[in-house]
N, CA and C atoms as a LAMMPS dump frame, in Angstrom:
ITEM: TIMESTEP
0
ITEM: NUMBER OF ATOMS
318
ITEM: BOX BOUNDS ff ff ff
-5.0000000000000000e+02 5.0000000000000000e+02
-5.0000000000000000e+02 5.0000000000000000e+02
-5.0000000000000000e+02 5.0000000000000000e+02
ITEM: ATOMS id mol type element x y z
1 1 1 N 0.837 -1.178 0
2 1 2 C 0 0 0
3 1 3 C 0.881 1.239 0
4 2 1 N 0.672 2.177 -0.904
5 2 2 C 1.563 3.327 -1.017
6 2 3 C 1.457 4.315 0.135
7 3 1 N 0.419 4.194 0.982
8 3 2 C 0.287 5.145 2.072
9 3 3 C 1.137 4.774 3.27
10 4 1 N 1.63 3.537 3.302
11 4 2 C 2.498 3.095 4.371
12 4 3 C 3.859 2.785 3.773
13 5 1 N 4.676 3.818 3.597
14 5 2 C 5.962 3.636 2.941
15 5 3 C 6.901 2.772 3.772
16 6 1 N 6.713 2.729 5.079
17 6 2 C 7.6 1.901 5.901
18 6 3 C 7.439 0.427 5.57
19 7 1 N 6.279 0.034 5.028
20 7 2 C 6.03 -1.36 4.66
21 7 3 C 6.306 -1.64 3.185
22 8 1 N 6.732 -0.653 2.457
23 8 2 C 6.936 -0.818 1.021
24 8 3 C 8.168 -1.688 0.767
25 9 1 N 8.056 -2.564 -0.203
26 9 2 C 9.124 -3.523 -0.52
27 9 3 C 10.411 -2.806 -0.928
28 10 1 N 10.294 -1.692 -1.638
29 10 2 C 11.485 -0.989 -2.12
30 10 3 C 12.304 -0.392 -0.982
31 11 1 N 11.712 -0.215 0.194
32 11 2 C 12.429 0.378 1.325
33 11 3 C 12.915 -0.658 2.329
34 12 1 N 12.687 -1.929 2.018
35 12 2 C 13.081 -2.995 2.945
36 12 3 C 14.595 -3.057 3.076
37 13 1 N 15.056 -3.192 4.301
38 13 2 C 16.478 -3.366 4.564
39 13 3 C 17.295 -2.084 4.587
40 14 1 N 16.653 -0.938 4.538
41 14 2 C 17.381 0.333 4.56
42 14 3 C 17.289 0.974 5.937
43 15 1 N 18.314 1.717 6.289
44 15 2 C 18.236 2.478 7.527
45 15 3 C 17.418 3.756 7.297
46 16 1 N 17.201 4.528 8.342
47 16 2 C 16.319 5.69 8.268
48 16 3 C 16.81 6.73 7.255
49 17 1 N 18.093 7.022 7.252
50 17 2 C 18.63 8.03 6.326
51 17 3 C 18.507 7.567 4.876
52 18 1 N 18.768 6.298 4.638
53 18 2 C 18.661 5.775 3.272
54 18 3 C 17.211 5.757 2.796
55 19 1 N 16.27 5.398 3.69
56 19 2 C 14.848 5.447 3.322
57 19 3 C 14.435 6.868 2.953
58 20 1 N 14.925 7.831 3.718
59 20 2 C 14.627 9.239 3.424
60 20 3 C 15.186 9.632 2.063
61 21 1 N 16.401 9.205 1.767
62 21 2 C 17.002 9.516 0.468
63 21 3 C 16.216 8.898 -0.682
64 22 1 N 15.782 7.647 -0.51
65 22 2 C 15.009 6.978 -1.561
66 22 3 C 13.675 7.688 -1.763
67 23 1 N 13.012 8.08 -0.666
68 23 2 C 11.747 8.815 -0.801
69 23 3 C 11.958 10.162 -1.487
70 24 1 N 13.065 10.82 -1.2
71 24 2 C 13.352 12.108 -1.854
72 24 3 C 13.601 11.937 -3.35
73 25 1 N 14.317 10.888 -3.713
74 25 2 C 14.535 10.624 -5.136
75 25 3 C 13.199 10.331 -5.821
76 26 1 N 12.35 9.531 -5.159
77 26 2 C 11.028 9.23 -5.723
78 26 3 C 10.207 10.508 -5.871
79 27 1 N 10.263 11.391 -4.89
80 27 2 C 9.542 12.659 -4.977
81 27 3 C 10.105 13.501 -6.131
82 28 1 N 11.413 13.458 -6.313
83 28 2 C 12.054 14.184 -7.413
84 28 3 C 11.515 13.7 -8.761
85 29 1 N 11.356 12.372 -8.905
86 29 2 C 10.779 11.812 -10.131
87 29 3 C 9.308 12.171 -10.266
88 30 1 N 8.569 12.081 -9.174
89 30 2 C 7.121 12.306 -9.21
90 30 3 C 6.776 13.738 -9.61
91 31 1 N 7.617 14.68 -9.27
92 31 2 C 7.344 16.081 -9.596
93 31 3 C 7.333 16.327 -11.091
94 32 1 N 7.947 15.464 -11.855
95 32 2 C 8.015 15.647 -13.302
96 32 3 C 6.789 15.12 -14.023
97 33 1 N 5.877 14.461 -13.323
98 33 2 C 4.699 13.891 -13.965
99 33 3 C 3.571 14.911 -13.943
100 34 1 N 2.935 15.145 -15.077
101 34 2 C 1.938 16.21 -15.201
102 34 3 C 0.713 15.98 -14.333
103 35 1 N 0.334 14.722 -14.112
104 35 2 C -0.894 14.467 -13.353
105 35 3 C -0.746 14.77 -11.863
106 36 1 N 0.485 14.971 -11.412
107 36 2 C 0.686 15.366 -10.023
108 36 3 C 0.058 16.734 -9.76
109 37 1 N 0.027 17.57 -10.769
110 37 2 C -0.462 18.936 -10.613
111 37 3 C -1.945 19.09 -10.927
112 38 1 N -2.619 18.008 -11.269
113 38 2 C -4.037 18.071 -11.631
114 38 3 C -4.933 18.607 -10.509
115 39 1 N -4.767 18.183 -9.24
116 39 2 C -5.625 18.757 -8.194
117 39 3 C -5.425 20.26 -8.012
118 40 1 N -4.208 20.733 -8.143
119 40 2 C -3.976 22.174 -8.023
120 40 3 C -4.644 22.927 -9.169
121 41 1 N -4.559 22.373 -10.357
122 41 2 C -5.213 22.975 -11.507
123 41 3 C -6.728 22.997 -11.32
124 42 1 N -7.279 21.898 -10.817
125 42 2 C -8.727 21.824 -10.565
126 42 3 C -9.136 22.849 -9.511
127 43 1 N -8.316 23.035 -8.494
128 43 2 C -8.643 24.008 -7.451
129 43 3 C -8.612 25.433 -7.998
130 44 1 N -7.632 25.754 -8.828
131 44 2 C -7.562 27.093 -9.426
132 44 3 C -8.79 27.342 -10.299
133 45 1 N -9.185 26.366 -11.085
134 45 2 C -10.398 26.502 -11.909
135 45 3 C -11.623 26.694 -11.02
136 46 1 N -11.712 25.925 -9.942
137 46 2 C -12.836 26.057 -9.014
138 46 3 C -12.876 27.451 -8.396
139 47 1 N -11.739 27.97 -7.985
140 47 2 C -11.692 29.309 -7.386
141 47 3 C -12.106 30.357 -8.409
142 48 1 N -11.634 30.23 -9.64
143 48 2 C -12.02 31.188 -10.678
144 48 3 C -13.525 31.129 -10.963
145 49 1 N -14.063 29.924 -11.039
146 49 2 C -15.511 29.791 -11.258
147 49 3 C -16.301 30.347 -10.085
148 50 1 N -15.824 30.128 -8.889
149 50 2 C -16.515 30.643 -7.713
150 50 3 C -16.441 32.166 -7.655
151 51 1 N -15.279 32.701 -7.98
152 51 2 C -15.102 34.146 -7.932
153 51 3 C -15.926 34.845 -9.009
154 52 1 N -15.935 34.289 -10.187
155 52 2 C -16.613 34.937 -11.308
156 52 3 C -18.116 34.675 -11.331
157 53 1 N -18.501 33.402 -11.127
158 53 2 C -19.904 33.024 -11.303
159 53 3 C -20.602 32.596 -10.009
160 54 1 N -19.917 32.635 -8.9
161 54 2 C -20.479 32.251 -7.601
162 54 3 C -21.104 30.853 -7.669
163 55 1 N -20.296 29.9 -8.127
164 55 2 C -20.746 28.524 -8.297
165 55 3 C -21.23 27.942 -6.969
166 56 1 N -20.522 28.25 -5.911
167 56 2 C -20.887 27.772 -4.577
168 56 3 C -21.217 28.998 -3.729
169 57 1 N -22.494 29.218 -3.417
170 57 2 C -22.864 30.442 -2.714
171 57 3 C -22.451 30.462 -1.24
172 58 1 N -22.398 29.327 -0.592
173 58 2 C -22.087 29.266 0.832
174 58 3 C -20.583 29.155 1.061
175 59 1 N -20.087 29.896 2.02
176 59 2 C -18.673 29.818 2.381
177 59 3 C -18.3 28.459 2.947
178 60 1 N -19.238 27.845 3.654
179 60 2 C -18.982 26.527 4.232
180 60 3 C -18.807 25.475 3.134
181 61 1 N -19.626 25.535 2.092
182 61 2 C -19.494 24.604 0.96
183 61 3 C -18.176 24.827 0.23
184 62 1 N -17.8 26.08 0.088
185 62 2 C -16.523 26.418 -0.556
186 62 3 C -15.362 25.797 0.223
187 63 1 N -15.409 25.928 1.535
188 63 2 C -14.365 25.361 2.382
189 63 3 C -14.351 23.84 2.287
190 64 1 N -15.516 23.223 2.261
191 64 2 C -15.604 21.771 2.151
192 64 3 C -15.022 21.269 0.829
193 65 1 N -15.353 21.921 -0.258
194 65 2 C -14.818 21.518 -1.566
195 65 3 C -13.307 21.724 -1.613
196 66 1 N -12.832 22.815 -1.039
197 66 2 C -11.388 23.059 -0.975
198 66 3 C -10.702 21.968 -0.161
199 67 1 N -11.309 21.565 0.932
200 67 2 C -10.737 20.503 1.756
201 67 3 C -10.709 19.174 0.998
202 68 1 N -11.75 18.861 0.265
203 68 2 C -11.793 17.629 -0.532
204 68 3 C -10.705 17.643 -1.602
205 69 1 N -10.528 18.775 -2.267
206 69 2 C -9.478 18.878 -3.288
207 69 3 C -8.105 18.72 -2.645
208 70 1 N -7.925 19.267 -1.443
209 70 2 C -6.658 19.115 -0.737
210 70 3 C -6.383 17.646 -0.408
211 71 1 N -7.394 16.939 0.089
212 71 2 C -7.229 15.511 0.406
213 71 3 C -6.898 14.727 -0.86
214 72 1 N -7.573 15.03 -1.964
215 72 2 C -7.259 14.37 -3.234
216 72 3 C -5.829 14.656 -3.669
217 73 1 N -5.365 15.865 -3.43
218 73 2 C -3.988 16.217 -3.788
219 73 3 C -2.991 15.398 -2.972
220 74 1 N -3.243 15.25 -1.674
221 74 2 C -2.344 14.475 -0.824
222 74 3 C -2.326 13.008 -1.254
223 75 1 N -3.489 12.452 -1.526
224 75 2 C -3.57 11.065 -1.99
225 75 3 C -2.824 10.914 -3.318
226 76 1 N -3.006 11.85 -4.214
227 76 2 C -2.338 11.834 -5.511
228 76 3 C -0.82 11.878 -5.344
229 77 1 N -0.336 12.709 -4.464
230 77 2 C 1.107 12.806 -4.21
231 77 3 C 1.639 11.489 -3.67
232 78 1 N 0.933 10.914 -2.703
233 78 2 C 1.377 9.649 -2.123
234 78 3 C 1.404 8.524 -3.164
235 79 1 N 0.413 8.501 -4.037
236 79 2 C 0.386 7.484 -5.092
237 79 3 C 1.554 7.659 -6.056
238 80 1 N 1.865 8.9 -6.404
239 80 2 C 2.987 9.139 -7.314
240 80 3 C 4.312 8.746 -6.669
241 81 1 N 4.497 9.095 -5.412
242 81 2 C 5.738 8.717 -4.741
243 81 3 C 5.845 7.193 -4.659
244 82 1 N 4.752 6.537 -4.323
245 82 2 C 4.759 5.071 -4.256
246 82 3 C 5.107 4.429 -5.583
247 83 1 N 4.668 5.061 -6.659
248 83 2 C 4.956 4.54 -7.993
249 83 3 C 6.441 4.607 -8.336
250 84 1 N 7.121 5.622 -7.837
251 84 2 C 8.529 5.828 -8.189
252 84 3 C 9.508 5.325 -7.137
253 85 1 N 9.039 4.644 -6.104
254 85 2 C 9.958 4.14 -5.084
255 85 3 C 10.896 3.066 -5.623
256 86 1 N 10.4 2.191 -6.464
257 86 2 C 11.24 1.101 -6.982
258 86 3 C 12.39 1.637 -7.843
259 87 1 N 12.131 2.534 -8.83
260 87 2 C 13.271 3.078 -9.573
261 87 3 C 14.189 3.934 -8.705
262 88 1 N 13.617 4.602 -7.709
263 88 2 C 14.449 5.413 -6.813
264 88 3 C 15.379 4.521 -6.005
265 89 1 N 14.884 3.363 -5.582
266 89 2 C 15.728 2.427 -4.84
267 89 3 C 16.846 1.907 -5.734
268 90 1 N 16.541 1.65 -6.998
269 90 2 C 17.575 1.168 -7.921
270 90 3 C 18.672 2.211 -8.098
271 91 1 N 18.286 3.468 -8.208
272 91 2 C 19.287 4.536 -8.332
273 91 3 C 20.083 4.667 -7.047
274 92 1 N 19.414 4.574 -5.923
275 92 2 C 20.111 4.666 -4.638
276 92 3 C 21.105 3.519 -4.476
277 93 1 N 20.711 2.326 -4.879
278 93 2 C 21.622 1.182 -4.773
279 93 3 C 22.81 1.332 -5.718
280 94 1 N 22.575 1.908 -6.887
281 94 2 C 23.657 2.062 -7.866
282 94 3 C 24.605 3.203 -7.512
283 95 1 N 24.057 4.312 -7.004
284 95 2 C 24.874 5.504 -6.775
285 95 3 C 25.289 5.71 -5.327
286 96 1 N 24.502 5.204 -4.4
287 96 2 C 24.789 5.426 -2.989
288 96 3 C 24.147 6.711 -2.491
289 97 1 N 24.249 6.937 -1.198
290 97 2 C 23.575 8.091 -0.585
291 97 3 C 24.141 9.434 -1.026
292 98 1 N 25.452 9.568 -1.056
293 98 2 C 26.047 10.844 -1.395
294 98 3 C 25.747 11.231 -2.842
295 99 1 N 25.858 10.279 -3.754
296 99 2 C 25.568 10.567 -5.156
297 99 3 C 24.075 10.818 -5.366
298 100 1 N 23.222 10.093 -4.64
299 100 2 C 21.777 10.317 -4.757
300 100 3 C 21.415 11.697 -4.267
301 101 1 N 22.057 12.17 -3.228
302 101 2 C 21.792 13.537 -2.745
303 101 3 C 22.209 14.575 -3.769
304 102 1 N 23.272 14.311 -4.501
305 102 2 C 23.68 15.269 -5.527
306 102 3 C 22.723 15.268 -6.7
307 103 1 N 22.06 14.131 -6.96
308 103 2 C 21.079 14.049 -8.044
309 103 3 C 19.883 14.937 -7.735
310 104 1 N 19.419 14.922 -6.487
311 104 2 C 18.232 15.693 -6.136
312 104 3 C 18.568 17.11 -5.697
313 105 1 N 19.849 17.412 -5.579
314 105 2 C 20.271 18.779 -5.279
315 105 3 C 20.259 19.132 -3.808
316 106 1 N 20.437 18.175 -2.93
317 106 2 C 20.483 18.469 -1.484
318 106 3 C 21.794 18.05 -0.901
């Protein structure tokens, strides 16, 4: 399950610092995928529609929809990171921690 990265097969046998490095590399890969930004794009469209046409008249409904979009964004991010953990582990195993940190710029 991608929401429990500690149980993910790609992170098995790594210490805490190495797991962090692998997750950072996976996040670095995930940022390049266009669908990662879809919830933010949907939220901007929703805000523009609300501002211009008052799609949602109640402030409470507006807040609820914003919260739902935020939860979808978090789930989307976690799914993308989970998808890239295996290639990130392969890069970490090939390059090591110091070289992996230079790849992601930290």
